[in-house]
C-alpha positions in Angstrom: -0.4 0.1 -0.3 0.9 3.3 -1.0 0.1 6.5 1.2 1.2 10.3 -0.2 -0.4 13.8 1.2 -2.7 15.9 -1.2 -2.7 19.0 2.0 -1.1 19.2 4.2 -1.3 22.4 7.1 -0.4 21.9 10.2 -2.7 19.4 11.9 -4.7 19.4 8.9 -3.9 17.4 6.3 -5.2 15.0 3.7 -3.8 12.0 2.8 -4.6 9.0 0.4 -3.7 5.7 0.6 -3.4 3.4 -2.5 -4.5 -0.2 -2.0 -2.8 -1.6 -5.2 -2.9 -5.9 -6.7 0.3 -7.3 -8.7 -0.8 -10.3 -11.3 1.7 -13.5 -12.4 3.1 -11.4 -14.9 3.4 -8.1 -12.9 0.0 -5.7 -14.3 -0.2 -3.5 -11.2 -4.5 -3.0 -10.5 -5.9 -0.2 -7.9 -8.8 -1.7 -6.2 -9.7 0.7 -3.8 -8.7 3.6 -1.7 -8.2 5.0 1.9 -8.7 8.8 3.0 -7.4 9.9 6.1 -8.5 13.7 7.0 -6.3 15.1 9.4 -4.4 12.0 10.5 -7.4 9.5 11.2 -8.6 7.3 8.4 -11.4 8.6 7.5 -15.0 6.2 7.6 -17.6 6.1 5.3 -21.3 5.4 6.0 -22.6 2.1 6.1 -25.3 3.1 4.2 -23.3 4.2 1.3 -22.9 1.9 -1.7 -19.6 2.1 -3.1 -18.2 5.8 -2.1 -15.9 8.0 -4.5 -13.0 7.7 -2.2 -10.9 9.2 -4.4 -13.2 12.4 -5.4 -13.8 12.9 -1.9 -9.8 13.4 -0.8 -9.8 15.9 -3.6 -13.3 17.9 -2.6 -11.7 17.9 1.1 -8.1 18.9 0.1 -9.6 21.9 -2.0 -12.2 22.6 0.5 -9.6 23.6 2.9 -7.6 25.6 0.8 -10.6 27.6 -0.2 -11.2 28.6 3.8 -7.3 29.0 4.0 -7.2 31.0 1.0 -10.2 32.7 2.1 -8.5 34.8 4.4 -8.3 38.4 3.9 -4.3 38.8 3.2 -2.8 42.5 2.7 0.4 41.0 0.2 -0.6 38.4 -2.1 2.5 38.0 -3.7 2.6 34.5 -6.7 5.5 33.0 -8.0 5.2 30.5 -10.7 7.5 28.1 -12.0 7.3 26.2 -15.2 4.2 24.2 -13.9 2.5 26.5 -14.8 2.9 26.6 -18.3 4.1 23.1 -19.3 1.7 21.8 -21.7 -0.1 25.6 -22.6 -0.3 27.0 -25.8 -1.9 27.2 -29.2 -0.9 25.0 -32.4 1.4 27.9 -34.6 1.4 27.7 -38.2 5.3 27.2 -39.8 5.4 27.0 -43.6 2.0 27.5 -43.9 2.0 24.1 -41.7 0.5 24.0 -38.2 2.5 22.9 -35.6 2.5 21.9 -31.7 3.7 24.8 -29.7 3.4 24.3 -25.9 5.1 24.8 -23.1 7.8 22.3 -22.4 9.4 20.6 -19.0 13.9 21.3 -18.9 13.1 17.5 -19.7 11.6 18.1 -23.2 13.4 21.2 -24.3 16.9 18.3 -24.0 14.4 16.6 -26.8 13.6 19.0 -29.0 17.9 20.0 -28.9 18.5 16.1 -29.4 15.9 16.2 -32.3 17.4 19.3 -34.3 21.2 19.3 -34.0 21.0 15.0 -33.7 21.1 12.6 -31.1 24.7 12.1 -32.4 25.8 15.4 -32.4 24.5 16.1 -28.5 26.2 13.3 -27.1 29.9 14.1 -28.4 28.5 17.5 -27.1 27.7 15.6 -24.1 31.3 14.0 -23.8 33.4 16.9 -24.7 32.1 19.4 -22.1 32.7 16.4 -20.1 28.9 16.0 -19.0 28.4 12.4 -17.7 24.9 12.0 -15.6 24.0 8.6 -16.8 21.4 6.4 -15.8 19.8 2.4 -17.0 16.1 2.5 -18.4 16.0 -1.1 -17.3 17.9 -2.9 -15.2 19.3 -5.5 -17.8 20.1 -2.6 -20.1 23.8 -2.6 -20.8 24.4 0.5 -22.5 23.5 3.8 -20.5 21.3 7.0 -21.2 21.8 10.5 -20.5 20.0 12.5 -17.6 18.6 15.0 -19.5 19.8 17.8 -17.3 20.0 20.0 -20.1 21.0 23.2 -17.0 23.5 21.2 -15.6 24.9 21.0 -20.2 24.5 24.3 -21.0 26.8 25.2 -16.9 29.9 22.5 -18.1 29.3 23.9 -22.0 29.6 27.6 -20.7 32.8 26.3 -18.4 34.5 24.3 -21.6 34.1 27.3 -24.5 37.0 29.3 -23.1 39.1 26.7 -23.0 38.3 23.4 -24.8 38.6 22.4 -28.4 37.3 19.7 -30.3 39.9 17.1 -32.0 36.8 14.9 -34.4 37.6 11.3 -35.1 38.3 11.1 -39.4 35.1 12.0 -41.4 33.9 14.1 -38.6 33.4 17.7 -38.3 34.9 19.3 -35.6 32.5 20.5 -32.7 32.0 24.6 -31.8 31.0 25.1 -28.1 29.9 29.0 -28.2 27.8 27.7 -31.7 25.9 24.7 -30.5 25.2 26.3 -27.0 23.9 29.6 -28.9 21.7 26.2 -31.1 20.7 25.0 -27.8 19.3 28.4 -26.3 17.7 29.4 -29.7 15.9 26.3 -28.9 14.7 27.4 -25.9 13.7 30.7 -26.8 11.4 29.3 -30.1 9.4 26.8 -27.8 9.3 29.2 -25.1 7.3 31.5 -27.5 4.2 30.0 -26.6 0.1 31.7 -28.0 -2.4 32.1 -24.3 -5.6 29.6 -25.6 -8.8 30.1 -25.1 -9.3 28.1 -21.9 -6.2 28.7 -20.5 -6.2 28.8 -16.7 -4.5 32.2 -16.5 -6.8 34.2 -18.1 -9.3 32.7 -14.8 -7.0 32.6 -12.4 -5.2 36.5 -12.9 -9.5 37.3 -12.0 -10.3 35.6 -9.4 -7.0 36.8 -7.7 -7.3 40.4 -8.3 -10.8 40.1 -6.5 -9.4 43.0 -3.8 -10.2 45.5 -1.8 -8.8 48.3 -4.4 -6.8 50.1 -0.7 -5.4 46.4 -0.5 -1.9 46.2 -2.1 -1.9 45.0 -5.8 -1.4 41.6 -6.6 2.2 41.2 -7.2 3.2 38.3 -10.0 6.7 36.6 -10.2 6.7 34.1 -12.6 10.4 32.6 -13.7 9.0 31.5 -17.2 10.6 32.7 -20.2 6.9 32.8 -21.7 4.1 35.7 -22.3 0.8 34.0 -21.2 0.2 36.2 -18.1 0.9 39.5 -19.9 -1.5 37.7 -23.2 -3.9 36.7 -20.2 -4.1 40.9 -18.5 -4.9 42.2 -21.9 -7.4 39.7 -23.1 -9.3 40.3 -19.7 -8.3 43.6 -20.1 -5.8 45.0 -17.3 -3.3 47.1 -17.3 -0.1 45.5 -16.3 2.3 47.3 -14.1 5.9 45.2 -15.8 8.7 47.9 -15.1 7.9 49.1 -18.5 7.0 52.7 -20.0 3.6 52.7 -21.2 5.0 55.4 -24.0 6.1 53.8 -26.8 9.3 52.1 -27.0 7.9 50.1 -23.9 11.6 51.0 -21.9 12.4 49.7 -18.4 12.8 51.5 -15.2 12.9 49.9 -11.3 10.7 52.9 -11.2 8.1 52.1 -13.0 6.9 49.4 -10.5 6.5 52.2 -7.7 3.4 53.7 -10.0 0.1 52.9 -9.8 -3.4 53.2 -11.4 -6.4 56.4 -9.9 -9.3 57.7 -11.6 -9.1 61.2 -11.1 -12.7 62.1 -10.5 -13.1 66.4 -10.3 -16.4 66.4 -8.7 -15.5 63.8 -6.2 -16.1 64.9 -2.4 -13.5 63.5 -0.6 -9.8 64.0 -1.5 -7.9 60.8 -1.5 -6.5 57.8 -4.4 -9.3 56.2 -5.7 -7.9 53.3 -7.4 -9.3 51.3 -10.5 -9.2 48.4 -10.4 -8.0 45.1 -12.6 -4.1 45.9 -12.6 -1.4 43.9 -11.6 1.8 43.7 -10.9 4.1 41.5 -12.9 8.0 40.7 -12.5 10.0 38.4 -14.5 13.3 37.5 -12.6 14.5 35.5 -15.5 13.8 37.4 -17.9 11.5 37.7 -21.2 11.3 36.1 -24.8 10.3 40.3 -25.8 13.0 41.7 -23.9 15.9 42.9 -25.6 18.9 45.3 -25.1 18.8 48.7 -27.1 22.7 50.2 -26.6 22.1 51.1 -23.0 18.0 50.8 -22.8 16.2 46.9 -22.0 13.0 47.3 -24.5 10.1 45.6 -24.5 8.9 44.3 -28.1 7.3 41.5 -29.9 9.7 39.5 -33.0 13.1 39.7 -30.4 16.1 38.2 -31.9 18.3 38.4 -29.3 15.9 38.5 -26.1 17.3 39.6 -22.2 16.9 35.8 -20.4 19.2 34.1 -18.0 19.7 30.8 -19.6 19.2 27.9 -17.7 22.6 27.2 -16.0 24.5 27.3 -13.0 25.8 30.7 -13.7 22.3 32.4 -13.3 22.6 33.1 -9.7 25.1 35.5 -10.7 23.1 37.1 -13.5 20.3 37.7 -11.7 22.9 40.7 -9.7 22.7 41.8 -13.4 19.3 44.8 -14.5 16.7 44.4 -15.1 17.1 40.9 -13.6 18.3 42.6 -10.4 15.7 45.3 -9.9 13.2 42.4 -10.0 15.0 39.7 -7.3 15.5 43.0 -5.1 11.2 43.4 -5.6 11.0 39.9 -4.5 13.0 39.9 -1.0 11.7 43.0 -0.5 8.0 42.3 -0.8 8.7 38.8 0.9 9.7 41.4 4.4 5.8 42.8 4.6 3.4 42.4 7.1 0.9 39.6 6.6 1.9 38.6 3.2 1.0 35.4 1.3 3.6 33.9 -0.6 1.2 31.4 -3.5 4.3 29.3 -5.3 3.2 27.6 -8.5 4.4 25.0 -10.8 7.9 25.5 -9.2 10.7 23.0 -8.3 12.7 25.1 -4.9 15.8 24.3 -7.6 16.5 28.3 -8.1 19.2 28.3 -4.9 18.8 32.9 -5.2 14.8 32.2 -5.6 14.5 29.8 -2.7 17.3 31.2 -0.2 14.7 35.1 -0.2 11.9 32.2 0.8 13.5 30.5 3.5 15.1 34.3 4.2 12.0 34.7 5.1 10.2 32.0 6.6 12.6 32.5 9.2 12.5 36.4 10.0 9.1 37.1 9.3 6.9 36.3 11.5 3.5 37.7 9.0 5.0 35.7 6.6 2.6 32.7 4.6 3.8 30.6 2.3 1.3 27.9 -0.2 3.5 25.5 -2.4 1.4 24.4 -5.4 2.6 21.5 -7.6 2.2 18.1 -8.9 2.5 16.3 -6.5 4.0 16.6 -3.2 7.8 16.5 -2.4 8.8 14.3 0.2 12.3 13.6 -1.0 14.6 17.1 -2.8 17.2 17.8 -0.3 16.1 21.9 -0.9 12.4 21.3 0.1 12.8 18.7 2.6 13.0 21.0 5.3 9.9 23.0 4.5 7.8 19.9 3.8 8.5 18.4 7.7 7.9 22.2 8.7 4.5 21.9 6.2 3.3 19.2 9.3 3.9 21.5 12.3 3.1 24.9 11.6 0.3 26.5 10.3 2.0 29.0 8.3 2.8 26.9 5.9 0.5 24.8 2.7 1.6 22.5 0.6 -1.1 21.5 -1.9 -1.1 18.6 -4.5 -3.0 20.3 -7.6 -1.8 21.7 -11.4 -2.4 24.5 -12.2 -5.6 24.8 -13.7 -7.0 22.4 -11.3 -5.8 25.2 -8.9 -6.7 28.3 -10.6 -10.2 26.5 -11.1 -10.6 25.7 -7.6 -9.1 28.9 -6.1 -12.3 30.9 -3.6 -14.4 33.4 -5.9 -14.3 36.4 -4.1 -17.6 37.5 -4.8 -17.9 41.1 -2.9 -15.4 41.6 -5.3 -16.7 41.4 -8.6 -14.9 43.7 -10.4 -17.0 43.6 -13.4 -20.4 43.8 -11.0 -18.3 46.5 -8.7 -20.6 49.5 -10.3 -23.4 48.2 -11.9 -27.0 49.1 -10.9 -29.7 47.6 -11.8 -33.0 49.2 -11.5 -35.8 48.5 -11.6 -38.7 50.4 -13.7 -41.6 48.4 -14.0 -44.4 51.2 -13.7 -46.6 49.1 -14.6 -48.3 48.3 -11.8 -49.9 51.7 -9.1 -47.9 50.1 -5.9 
């Protein structure tokens, strides 16, 4: 039997125990579930005929995190990683042929690189830069396969390009490390240029998280993804996005733009106070974007960028985060985590980025008003960088761990109807004057 958490928040938890059988052909079959609520096994009513235990566990989990999120947090911060983009995207036309283009994980990008430059060249490149992480796909296999760790491969390649020269065998062409690095980075850029589908969860999510009192600080969305799915969702729903770039064209970056806000200046108003408009959120991209580029000393945001400003996956991305505009983004992230009554929701984030994790750990240890919710596919109980948070979540009620995909989380995020942005100023009058009442 296999038992795993799908929700943890101090003494509150939901666990699923899967009961399996294995036949003589070693085919595994799930035959039943046990559900544990707050550590105790849930006893279903005797008159329930074959209850759907899995559905009950999922519903209980969603009820618990909805109750948590219904608390009014003064400062709301969202941090999204690859999990919010993977599998999202519309097909695009390449030479009049409809081609699939959806968000990819790094392991999938490895496959894209292998297809583009051929597996033979990729294997030679791994040997050349001394990338030797391998595994057996099956116990009986003789040949080992490369672990698809594109970040480590690029890290080694960036070191090797300064002093390693390929000496090819007869009939082989010498490999140029710099050229292959550029090809890999181009493949990453192309595969992260995505179009938002009509039914994307990003639109629903943005509308829900911004349904707050306008007197509260704006929601801050930090995304580590290079794509522009949140920008497209914001434009589609007629949001104003404060992203550090000027509202005039060309859109030029300045950290001071994050200090701007949108208010309605109504000369007929009675009170002399700021009248903040609705449908506004902040967007920060600490790893760059497919639509950022450098023009002289200025950083510009525009479509169709050839050489985008992006911190590509490699060990040195920690050092790169101290360059502009990334430094401004990281500074704002750390600054926001130090605020009072702040909730950080991490979605689809693997906790493998040292500089991001360090800021979160500092907030947990130093800020008594900080609360953390982590939403990922499966609750990580093994990774070294996350195990301390997992253990702490079982003891402290300011840490919430949720096993949920981004799309499902967006759909089940509580809808605060009291702050409905579309209906906030809607007035309905009964003009039925036909009756003399």
